[in-house]
C-alpha positions as YAML, in Angstrom:
chain: A
units: angstrom
residues:
- id: 1
  name: MET
  ca: [-0.18, 0.07, -0.12]
- id: 2
  name: ARG
  ca: [2.95, 2.53, 0.86]
- id: 3
  name: ARG
  ca: [4.56, 1.91, -2.33]
- id: 4
  name: ARG
  ca: [1.07, 2.75, -4.19]
- id: 5
  name: THR
  ca: [0.84, 5.96, -2.18]
- id: 6
  name: LEU
  ca: [4.53, 6.87, -2.86]
- id: 7
  name: LEU
  ca: [4.08, 6.20, -6.70]
- id: 8
  name: GLY
  ca: [0.92, 8.29, -6.75]
- id: 9
  name: THR
  ca: [2.38, 11.13, -4.92]
- id: 10
  name: LEU
  ca: [5.28, 10.95, -7.02]
- id: 11
  name: SER
  ca: [3.06, 11.04, -10.45]
- id: 12
  name: VAL
  ca: [1.48, 14.05, -9.55]
- id: 13
  name: SER
  ca: [4.50, 15.95, -8.31]
- id: 14
  name: LEU
  ca: [6.09, 14.87, -11.83]
- id: 15
  name: ALA
  ca: [3.29, 16.20, -13.60]
- id: 16
  name: ALA
  ca: [3.02, 19.42, -11.75]
- id: 17
  name: VAL
  ca: [6.75, 20.08, -12.22]
- id: 18
  name: ALA
  ca: [6.48, 19.30, -15.96]
- id: 19
  name: GLY
  ca: [3.82, 22.03, -16.28]
- id: 20
  name: CYS
  ca: [1.39, 19.45, -18.01]
- id: 21
  name: THR
  ca: [-1.74, 19.97, -15.57]
- id: 22
  name: SER
  ca: [-4.31, 22.45, -16.38]
- id: 23
  name: PRO
  ca: [-6.11, 23.86, -13.62]
- id: 24
  name: GLY
  ca: [-9.34, 23.21, -15.03]
- id: 25
  name: GLY
  ca: [-10.70, 20.51, -17.10]
- id: 26
  name: SER
  ca: [-11.64, 22.62, -19.82]
- id: 27
  name: GLU
  ca: [-9.27, 25.03, -19.63]
- id: 28
  name: PRO
  ca: [-6.59, 24.93, -22.31]
- id: 29
  name: MET
  ca: [-3.10, 24.00, -21.08]
- id: 30
  name: THR
  ca: [-0.52, 26.72, -21.45]
- id: 31
  name: ASP
  ca: [2.79, 27.88, -20.03]
- id: 32
  name: GLU
  ca: [2.22, 31.26, -20.95]
- id: 33
  name: THR
  ca: [1.97, 34.51, -18.57]
- id: 34
  name: ASP
  ca: [1.02, 38.03, -19.59]
- id: 35
  name: THR
  ca: [3.76, 40.12, -19.02]
- id: 36
  name: ASP
  ca: [4.51, 43.80, -20.29]
- id: 37
  name: THR
  ca: [8.07, 44.78, -19.82]
- id: 38
  name: PRO
  ca: [8.16, 48.80, -19.95]
- id: 39
  name: THR
  ca: [11.31, 50.16, -21.32]
- id: 40
  name: ARG
  ca: [12.67, 53.98, -21.11]
- id: 41
  name: THR
  ca: [13.40, 55.44, -24.51]
- id: 42
  name: THR
  ca: [14.44, 59.05, -25.76]
- id: 43
  name: ASP
  ca: [13.11, 60.47, -28.80]
- id: 44
  name: GLU
  ca: [14.94, 63.26, -31.12]
- id: 45
  name: SER
  ca: [14.22, 66.13, -28.67]
- id: 46
  name: GLY
  ca: [15.89, 64.33, -25.72]
- id: 47
  name: THR
  ca: [12.48, 63.57, -23.85]
- id: 48
  name: GLN
  ca: [12.49, 60.36, -22.17]
- id: 49
  name: ARG
  ca: [9.35, 58.13, -22.02]
- id: 50
  name: GLU
  ca: [8.29, 54.61, -21.25]
- id: 51
  name: THR
  ca: [7.25, 52.40, -23.93]
- id: 52
  name: SER
  ca: [6.49, 48.81, -24.15]
- id: 53
  name: THR
  ca: [8.86, 46.62, -26.27]
- id: 54
  name: THR
  ca: [6.13, 43.81, -26.49]
- id: 55
  name: GLU
  ca: [3.82, 43.51, -29.57]
- id: 56
  name: THR
  ca: [1.32, 40.66, -29.13]
- id: 57
  name: THR
  ca: [-1.11, 39.05, -31.16]
- id: 58
  name: THR
  ca: [-3.70, 36.48, -30.82]
- id: 59
  name: THR
  ca: [-5.92, 34.11, -33.01]
- id: 60
  name: ALA
  ca: [-8.42, 31.50, -32.71]
- id: 61
  name: THR
  ca: [-10.23, 29.45, -34.85]
- id: 62
  name: ASP
  ca: [-14.38, 28.75, -34.74]
- id: 63
  name: GLY
  ca: [-13.60, 25.66, -32.72]
- id: 64
  name: GLY
  ca: [-15.38, 23.21, -35.29]
- id: 65
  name: ALA
  ca: [-12.88, 20.65, -34.19]
- id: 66
  name: THR
  ca: [-14.30, 16.77, -34.45]
- id: 67
  name: ASP
  ca: [-12.79, 13.59, -34.35]
- id: 68
  name: GLY
  ca: [-13.65, 12.95, -37.92]
- id: 69
  name: ASP
  ca: [-11.35, 12.70, -41.02]
- id: 70
  name: GLY
  ca: [-11.74, 16.21, -41.95]
- id: 71
  name: ASP
  ca: [-14.01, 15.70, -44.81]
- id: 72
  name: ASP
  ca: [-16.60, 18.15, -43.76]
- id: 73
  name: GLU
  ca: [-16.08, 21.82, -44.31]
- id: 74
  name: GLY
  ca: [-15.75, 23.13, -40.80]
- id: 75
  name: ASP
  ca: [-14.22, 19.93, -39.07]
- id: 76
  name: LEU
  ca: [-10.41, 19.52, -38.17]
- id: 77
  name: ASP
  ca: [-9.05, 16.35, -38.57]
- id: 78
  name: LEU
  ca: [-7.66, 15.79, -35.09]
- id: 79
  name: ARG
  ca: [-5.22, 12.87, -36.43]
- id: 80
  name: GLU
  ca: [-3.02, 16.17, -37.68]
- id: 81
  name: ALA
  ca: [-1.69, 18.56, -35.34]
- id: 82
  name: ASN
  ca: [-3.54, 21.77, -36.10]
- id: 83
  name: VAL
  ca: [-2.27, 24.98, -35.02]
- id: 84
  name: MET
  ca: [-5.33, 27.13, -33.27]
- id: 85
  name: ALA
  ca: [-3.77, 30.09, -32.32]
- id: 86
  name: VAL
  ca: [-0.55, 31.99, -32.21]
- id: 87
  name: THR
  ca: [0.86, 34.67, -30.10]
- id: 88
  name: PHE
  ca: [4.20, 36.56, -30.35]
- id: 89
  name: GLU
  ca: [6.13, 39.04, -28.40]
- id: 90
  name: GLN
  ca: [8.98, 41.07, -30.64]
- id: 91
  name: SER
  ca: [12.37, 42.00, -28.83]
- id: 92
  name: GLY
  ca: [14.50, 43.27, -31.33]
- id: 93
  name: ASP
  ca: [15.32, 40.37, -34.19]
- id: 94
  name: ASP
  ca: [13.92, 37.65, -31.66]
- id: 95
  name: TYR
  ca: [10.34, 36.82, -31.50]
- id: 96
  name: ARG
  ca: [8.58, 34.76, -28.64]
- id: 97
  name: PHE
  ca: [6.06, 32.77, -30.07]
- id: 98
  name: SER
  ca: [3.41, 30.97, -28.53]
- id: 99
  name: VAL
  ca: [1.45, 28.23, -30.41]
- id: 100
  name: THR
  ca: [-1.52, 26.62, -29.28]
- id: 101
  name: LEU
  ca: [-1.86, 23.26, -30.73]
- id: 102
  name: LEU
  ca: [-5.13, 20.74, -31.01]
- id: 103
  name: HIS
  ca: [-4.30, 17.09, -31.82]
- id: 104
  name: ASP
  ca: [-5.86, 13.74, -30.50]
- id: 105
  name: ASP
  ca: [-2.87, 12.58, -28.78]
- id: 106
  name: ASP
  ca: [-5.10, 9.69, -26.83]
- id: 107
  name: GLY
  ca: [-6.36, 8.44, -30.30]
- id: 108
  name: GLU
  ca: [-3.18, 6.84, -31.96]
- id: 109
  name: ASP
  ca: [0.36, 5.72, -31.53]
- id: 110
  name: GLY
  ca: [2.20, 9.10, -32.11]
- id: 111
  name: TYR
  ca: [1.33, 12.44, -30.74]
- id: 112
  name: ALA
  ca: [2.06, 16.18, -31.67]
- id: 113
  name: ASN
  ca: [5.93, 16.30, -31.39]
- id: 114
  name: TRP
  ca: [6.86, 19.63, -32.56]
- id: 115
  name: TRP
  ca: [5.67, 22.93, -34.19]
- id: 116
  name: VAL
  ca: [7.91, 25.18, -36.53]
- id: 117
  name: VAL
  ca: [8.21, 28.67, -37.84]
- id: 118
  name: GLU
  ca: [8.96, 29.12, -41.39]
- id: 119
  name: SER
  ca: [9.31, 31.85, -43.95]
- id: 120
  name: LEU
  ca: [6.79, 31.61, -46.65]
- id: 121
  name: ASP
  ca: [9.26, 29.45, -49.10]
- id: 122
  name: GLY
  ca: [9.60, 26.90, -46.45]
- id: 123
  name: THR
  ca: [12.81, 27.53, -44.91]
- id: 124
  name: GLU
  ca: [12.58, 26.71, -41.27]
- id: 125
  name: LEU
  ca: [13.42, 29.31, -38.97]
- id: 126
  name: GLY
  ca: [12.98, 27.76, -35.62]
- id: 127
  name: LYS
  ca: [11.15, 24.89, -33.92]
- id: 128
  name: ARG
  ca: [9.66, 23.88, -30.60]
- id: 129
  name: GLU
  ca: [10.31, 20.23, -29.76]
- id: 130
  name: LEU
  ca: [7.08, 18.72, -27.60]
- id: 131
  name: LEU
  ca: [8.55, 15.84, -25.46]
- id: 132
  name: HIS
  ca: [5.15, 13.93, -24.82]
- id: 133
  name: ALA
  ca: [1.57, 13.65, -25.33]
- id: 134
  name: HIS
  ca: [-0.76, 16.26, -24.11]
- id: 135
  name: GLY
  ca: [-4.08, 14.65, -24.45]
- id: 136
  name: THR
  ca: [-7.31, 15.63, -26.44]
- id: 137
  name: GLN
  ca: [-7.32, 19.14, -25.50]
- id: 138
  name: GLU
  ca: [-5.63, 22.46, -26.73]
- id: 139
  name: PHE
  ca: [-2.37, 23.27, -25.44]
- id: 140
  name: THR
  ca: [0.20, 26.19, -25.64]
- id: 141
  name: ARG
  ca: [3.84, 25.76, -25.76]
- id: 142
  name: SER
  ca: [6.49, 28.83, -26.60]
- id: 143
  name: ALA
  ca: [9.78, 29.41, -28.07]
- id: 144
  name: THR
  ca: [12.15, 32.23, -28.72]
- id: 145
  name: ILE
  ca: [12.96, 32.39, -32.59]
- id: 146
  name: SER
  ca: [15.20, 34.81, -34.62]
- id: 147
  name: ILE
  ca: [13.47, 36.15, -37.54]
- id: 148
  name: PRO
  ca: [15.88, 37.48, -40.55]
- id: 149
  name: ASP
  ca: [15.49, 41.28, -41.25]
- id: 150
  name: GLY
  ca: [12.90, 42.07, -43.85]
- id: 151
  name: THR
  ca: [10.79, 39.09, -42.72]
- id: 152
  name: THR
  ca: [7.10, 40.44, -42.61]
- id: 153
  name: CYS
  ca: [4.99, 37.03, -42.95]
- id: 154
  name: VAL
  ca: [5.74, 33.75, -41.45]
- id: 155
  name: VAL
  ca: [4.06, 30.26, -41.16]
- id: 156
  name: VAL
  ca: [3.74, 28.22, -38.06]
- id: 157
  name: ARG
  ca: [2.90, 24.59, -38.82]
- id: 158
  name: GLY
  ca: [2.07, 21.59, -36.47]
- id: 159
  name: HIS
  ca: [3.69, 18.09, -36.58]
- id: 160
  name: ASP
  ca: [2.88, 14.82, -35.32]
- id: 161
  name: GLN
  ca: [4.93, 11.53, -35.48]
- id: 162
  name: THR
  ca: [2.59, 9.46, -37.41]
- id: 163
  name: HIS
  ca: [1.21, 12.00, -40.13]
- id: 164
  name: GLY
  ca: [3.93, 14.67, -40.31]
- id: 165
  name: TYR
  ca: [2.71, 18.03, -41.40]
- id: 166
  name: GLY
  ca: [-0.56, 18.84, -42.27]
- id: 167
  name: GLY
  ca: [-3.84, 19.91, -40.84]
- id: 168
  name: GLN
  ca: [-4.42, 23.55, -40.05]
- id: 169
  name: ALA
  ca: [-1.37, 26.03, -40.34]
- id: 170
  name: MET
  ca: [-1.26, 29.63, -39.43]
- id: 171
  name: LEU
  ca: [0.15, 32.50, -41.55]
- id: 172
  name: VAL
  ca: [1.39, 35.54, -39.02]
- id: 173
  name: ASN
  ca: [2.05, 38.91, -40.17]
- id: 174
  name: LEU
  ca: [4.77, 40.23, -37.93]
- id: 175
  name: GLU
  ca: [3.90, 43.87, -38.94]
- id: 176
  name: THR
  ca: [0.31, 44.18, -38.54]
- id: 177
  name: GLY
  ca: [-0.28, 41.33, -36.23]
- id: 178
  name: GLU
  ca: [-2.63, 39.58, -38.43]
- id: 179
  name: THR
  ca: [-3.10, 36.07, -38.46]
- id: 180
  name: ARG
  ca: [-5.06, 33.70, -40.81]
- id: 181
  name: ALA
  ca: [-5.65, 29.97, -40.49]
- id: 182
  name: GLU
  ca: [-5.01, 27.86, -43.61]
- id: 183
  name: ARG
  ca: [-6.44, 24.26, -43.95]
- id: 184
  name: GLN
  ca: [-3.90, 22.30, -45.22]
- id: 185
  name: GLY
  ca: [-5.40, 18.87, -45.63]
- id: 186
  name: PRO
  ca: [-3.42, 15.63, -44.77]
- id: 187
  name: GLU
  ca: [-0.57, 17.09, -46.66]
- id: 188
  name: PRO
  ca: [1.41, 20.20, -46.17]
- id: 189
  name: GLN
  ca: [0.83, 23.04, -48.79]
- id: 190
  name: SER
  ca: [3.12, 25.72, -50.35]
- id: 191
  name: PHE
  ca: [2.77, 29.08, -49.04]
- id: 192
  name: ALA
  ca: [5.65, 30.47, -51.40]
- id: 193
  name: ASP
  ca: [2.88, 32.45, -53.04]
- id: 194
  name: ALA
  ca: [0.81, 33.50, -50.22]
- id: 195
  name: THR
  ca: [0.17, 36.84, -48.55]
- id: 196
  name: CYS
  ca: [-0.27, 37.94, -45.11]
...
């Protein structure tokens, strides 16, 4: 009996330390905190003022996810790693992306194992590895990625172990903060000719 109690306590402790618990059963899992760091800047007249170096944008889809095969318009194929929302904060050339994924990690052998930020021509700019399954609810993970000068639009894609890229991707305009969900289907599509 002691062994079971000890193992149960250890399991709960590890889940809490790993950040893989959600405060409520219907709340999305996230590792985000809302912070806004003020910075002092001096304008051309020499006047100092406090500004924020943080730019954030958020988007979400209509939530029309099902566990079907994605044949019906409005349904997401949960066998794919679908990007549901993207927020970002800029600091110089670096952007801290927070990406919310939805994937049925309980319904198959594989799980959503990373998300990636790409330029429109498909060049990988950065990746966030996911080390374990996250169940069937939305979850958010973050990574800081360096974006080349002059890049105004990027693509965020989810990836899963079984199906690779596919599902819903997100186009992100780094200048305006606008995002647009793009349904790729089971295969990743090219965004080389896309505009944000």
